[in-house]
N, C-alpha and C positions, 0 to 999 in steps of 0.2 A: 503493499499499500504506499502510495506517495504521500507525503505531508506537504505542507505549504513551504516549509523550509527546503524541501528537495525541489519543489517547482520553480522556487525563486532562484535557487542554486543552479538549476538546469539552464536557465536564461542569463545566468551570470549577473543578476541585478541585485544590487545590494539596497539596504535602506535608504541611503542617501539618493540612489537613483530613483527609486520609487517615489520618494517624496517630490523630486524635480518633476516627474512625469505628471504627478497629481496636481502641482501648481500650475504646470502649463495647460491641463485640461481644464481646470477651474478658469484660467484666463481665457482660454478660448470660448468655453461655453458659459460661463458664469454659474453662480451658486443656483440660480432659479431653474435654470434648463438642465442642470446636472441629473436630476431624478428622471426626466423625460428621455434624455440620451441613455441612460443605463438602462431604462426599461426597453427601449427600442434595440438597444444593443443585445440586451437577453433574450429578446423576442426573436432577433435575427439568428443568434447562436441557437436558440432551440428549434428553429425551423430549418436550419443547415443540418442539425444532428438528425431530425426526423427525415430528412431527405436522403441522408446517408444510410439510415437504417431501413429505408424503402417503405416508411409508414406513410400512408395518405391522409391528408388533414380534409376534414369537413370543410364546406364552403362557409365563410362567415355569414354570407346572406342567409343561408338556409337557417343557421342557427338564430339569427335575429329573428326570421319569420317565425320560427317555433316559439320564440319568447313572446313575440307579439300576440300570436295566437293563444298562448297560455294566459295572458293579461287579458284578454276580451272576456 
C-alpha cells in the first residue's frame, strides 16, 4: 500500500515545493473559485477513471427527468 509520503517522494516534491504550487494555484484562481476548480477537477478525474474501466455513465438529462417526474 502506498502512503502519501511515498506518493510525494515518487514525484520528488518536498513540502516547500508543494507550498509554492499551492500559492501559485491560489494566485491563479483565487480563494473563491478554488472549491469550484477542485470539484471540476475531481469530476474530470472520476470520469477519466470510469472511461478507463469501461463503465458507462447514465446521461445526466435522463437523471434530471427522473427527478422531475418524482417531484410532480
